[in-house]
N, C-alpha and C positions, 0 to 999 in steps of 0.2 A: 504494500500500500504506500509506503513512504517513497519508494522509487517512482511509482506512478504519479504521486503528488509532485515530486521534484521535476519530473518530465513536464507536467502541465505548467508548473511555475516557470521553468526555463522557456517553454514554448510561448507562454504568455508574455514574458519579458521580451523575447525576440520579436513578437508581434508589436509590442508597444514601441520598441526601438525603431522598427520599420515604419510604424505609423507616425512616429514623432516628427519625421520629416514632412508630414502632410499638413503641418500647421497647428496641431493641437497643443503643442508644448511651447514653453517660452524659450527663446534663444538668447543667450548672453555671449556676445562675441562669437566665438567658434564652438561654444559648448551649449548643447541642447539639454535643457533641464526637463526631466520627467518627474512629475509630482505624483506621489502615491499617498493614499489615505493612511492615517495612523489614528485609530479610534481608541487607543489606550489598552488594547487587549494584548496580553503577553504573547499569545500565538501569532497575532498579526505583526507585532514588533519583530518577532523572530523571522517571519517570512519576509518582512521588509528589509531586515539586515542581510539576509541571503540575497535578495534581489539587488540591494544596493551594492553588495560585493560584486555580483555578476556584471551589473551595468557599469559601475565605476571602474572596475579593473579589466573588464573584458571588451568594452566598446569605447574606442577613442571618440571624443567629442560629445559624450553623453554623461550626464550626472543625474543620479536619482536622489530626490529630496522628499521629505515627508510633509504632509499637511496634518498637523495635530488638531484634533477637535472631536466633537461627539460624532457618533455614526450618522445622526440626522444632518448635522452641518456638513460633514464630508460628502454625504450622498448628494445634497443640493449643490455643493461645489463641483462635484463630478458632472452633474447634469448641466451646470452653467459653463462647463469647460475650463474651470479653474484647477481641476484635478484630473490627471490623466488615467489613473489606474487604482483599482481597489482589489488588492490581492485576496483579501478575506472579507466577503460580504455574506451576512446571514440574511439572504433575500426573503426568507419567510417572515422576517420582521419588518420588511419594507412594504408598507401597504400599497405604494404606488409602483412596485417593481414590475408587475405584468404590463401596466400601461407605459411605463418608462421604456421597457424593452420593445413593446410594440411600436411606439413612436420613434424609436431609434435614438433616444436620449442616452441609452447605455447599450453596450454590446456584451453579451456573455461569451467569453472565449474559452471557458473550461471550468471544471469543478476541481477545487483543490483537494478536498477530502470527501470521498464518496459516502462514508458511513457516519457522518456527524449529525445525527438526528437531534432535533430540539423537542422539548416537551416539559411537562411538569412530572417530576419523578418522586416516587416514594420507595422506601426499601421493600424488596420483594416480600419479606416476612410480614409486613403490614397487611398484605392481601392474602398471602398463602400460608403464613405461619412458618415456623421452623421447628418441627418436632425434635430434631437433634439437639437444639438448644432450649427446648421447653417453652417455645414461644407460640402462642395461639394467634391465629389470624384475627385482627381486630376490625378489618374493613374488607371482608371478602367480596362485597358487591361494588367496590370502588373501581369503576371503569372509565368514567368521563369526568371532566371538570365539574359538571353539574352535580355529580355524586358526592363531591367533597362536602356539600352542605349537610349530608347525612352523618358525616364523621368529624365535624368541627372540633369535638372534644379531644380527639386524638392529635389535632394540629393546633392546639390552643395558643392564643396570643399571650405572651408573658405579661403584658400590661393589662389585659382584660380577659380573664379566663372564660368569660361568656362568649367570646368570639374566637374564630379560627384565624390562623395566619398562614399566608403563602409567602415564602421567600422567593423572590424573583430576581430581577436584574437591577442594575443601578438606575436610579431615577434619571430620566432624560434619554436613556437608551430606547431604541425602537421596540425592543423586546418588552420593556416595561409597559409600553402602551398596549401591546398585544395581550400581555397577562392581565392588565387592568380591564380590558374589554371582556376577557373570559370571566373575570371576577364579577363583572356586572351581570352576567347571564342569570 
């Protein structure tokens, strides 16, 4: 899986370098600057550093720099043409992604990690139990987000034990908006 991810990363970078000459990037003298998003995720920062090494060391006349901001800000900057590349985008969290893709505001050139599913997760023993450890299933019918209402006592809020709590993403991230919408169901 890692080899496939790296191949996609390298192919993506090669495409960006090729497209950089088409006017999407800023040019300083004889150096073309390629701007990549940095949303503050450790995994994205790692991918950016790998990309930066490949571009800065492997391609004369190109420099890769990062645009640090929230995922929402960087997405809008990419659509506006101020950012050239987003190596790691969780497109399920971008409400406008299908429309942005259809309008041609963004182009998907590959998938970095095939098996990186998103969701709300609970330990398996909460639903199935764990006889080996003497744990009984406390929420055997928990299948959907709506089912969480039936089991709020098992996911209690430390501040108000009469309420349940969902730990999601950092406020301001697109995923936080998605989780909040599910919460309102």
